[in-house]
C-alpha positions as CSV (number, residue, x, y, z in Angstrom):
1,X,2.4,14.5,18.2
2,X,-0.3,14.4,15.9
3,X,-2.6,17.3,15.0
4,X,-6.1,16.9,16.2
5,X,-8.8,17.5,13.4
6,X,-11.9,19.8,14.3
7,X,-15.5,18.3,14.1
8,X,-17.0,18.5,10.9
9,X,-13.9,19.8,9.1
10,X,-11.8,18.2,6.3
11,X,-8.3,19.6,6.7
12,X,-6.9,21.6,3.6
13,X,-4.0,18.9,3.0
14,X,-6.6,16.1,2.8
15,X,-8.7,18.2,0.2
16,X,-5.6,19.1,-1.8
17,X,-4.6,15.3,-1.7
18,X,-8.2,14.5,-3.0
19,X,-8.4,17.1,-5.7
20,X,-4.9,15.5,-6.9
21,X,-6.5,12.1,-6.9
22,X,-9.5,13.3,-8.8
23,X,-7.3,14.6,-11.9
24,X,-5.9,10.9,-12.1
25,X,-9.1,8.7,-11.4
26,X,-11.1,7.7,-14.5
27,X,-13.6,5.4,-12.8
28,X,-14.0,4.9,-9.2
29,X,-15.0,6.6,-5.8
30,X,-13.7,8.4,-2.9
31,X,-15.2,7.7,0.4
32,X,-14.8,10.0,3.6
33,X,-15.5,8.2,6.8
34,X,-16.8,10.1,9.8
35,X,-17.1,9.0,13.4
36,X,-18.3,11.5,16.1
37,X,-18.2,14.1,13.5
38,X,-14.4,13.8,12.7
39,X,-13.2,12.6,9.6
40,X,-11.3,9.0,10.4
41,X,-10.6,7.8,7.2
42,X,-10.3,8.2,3.4
43,X,-10.8,5.4,0.9
44,X,-10.0,5.7,-2.6
45,X,-11.3,2.9,-5.2
46,X,-10.2,3.1,-8.7
47,X,-11.9,0.8,-11.1
48,X,-10.4,-0.1,-14.7
49,X,-12.9,-0.9,-17.3
50,X,-11.4,-2.9,-20.1
51,X,-13.6,-1.2,-22.6
52,X,-12.1,2.2,-21.8
53,X,-8.4,0.6,-21.2
54,X,-6.9,3.0,-24.1
55,X,-8.6,6.1,-22.7
56,X,-7.2,5.6,-19.1
57,X,-3.8,6.3,-20.4
58,X,-4.5,9.5,-22.1
59,X,-3.2,12.7,-20.5
60,X,-5.9,14.5,-18.3
61,X,-6.9,18.1,-18.5
62,X,-6.2,20.3,-15.6
63,X,-9.3,20.9,-13.6
64,X,-10.7,23.5,-11.2
65,X,-12.5,21.8,-8.4
66,X,-13.5,24.9,-6.2
67,X,-17.2,24.2,-6.5
68,X,-16.9,20.6,-5.6
69,X,-14.5,21.4,-2.6
70,X,-17.1,23.6,-1.2
71,X,-19.9,21.1,-1.7
72,X,-17.8,18.3,0.0
73,X,-16.9,20.5,2.8
74,X,-20.7,21.6,3.3
75,X,-21.9,17.9,3.1
76,X,-19.3,16.6,5.4
77,X,-19.9,19.5,8.1
78,X,-23.1,17.9,9.2
79,X,-22.0,14.2,9.2
80,X,-21.5,12.6,12.7
81,X,-21.5,9.1,11.8
82,X,-21.5,7.6,8.4
83,X,-19.7,8.4,5.0
84,X,-19.6,10.8,2.1
85,X,-18.7,9.2,-1.4
86,X,-17.7,10.9,-4.6
87,X,-18.6,8.9,-7.6
88,X,-16.4,9.1,-10.7
89,X,-17.1,8.0,-14.2
90,X,-15.0,8.7,-17.2
91,X,-13.0,11.3,-15.3
92,X,-16.0,13.4,-14.0
93,X,-17.6,13.6,-10.7
94,X,-21.3,12.2,-11.3
95,X,-22.7,12.3,-7.9
96,X,-22.2,12.7,-4.0
97,X,-23.7,10.2,-1.8
98,X,-24.2,10.4,1.8
99,X,-24.5,7.5,4.2
100,X,-25.8,8.5,7.7
101,X,-25.7,6.2,10.5
102,X,-26.9,6.7,14.1
103,X,-25.5,5.7,17.4
104,X,-27.8,4.6,20.2
105,X,-26.8,4.5,23.8
106,X,-28.6,3.0,26.8
107,X,-29.2,-0.3,25.1
108,X,-27.7,-3.6,25.6
109,X,-24.3,-3.4,23.9
110,X,-23.9,0.5,24.1
111,X,-23.6,1.5,20.6
112,X,-23.9,0.1,17.3
């Protein structure tokens, strides 16, 4: 039986997976998708820039993501519907974006 996640919480094993991925991605983004306040899906998009092709094969330094983890958890905790995107350029997190969606009930079609 699958373990049920708590609303507004990103499980520790997901955070560990994401920080491991952040050590490998040179350019791209990681997207957390929320529905009803629950983490439903994580998407990882890695981009390969031809101009940086040689740099992509260099060994990465070991990074500490403690402050980033805290920021991700905080931003996700208040997201009911939508997504939280972490943008990565040249191996560094450059920004975090929140896309907030709202659901409406009582309308034709009930929902989005």
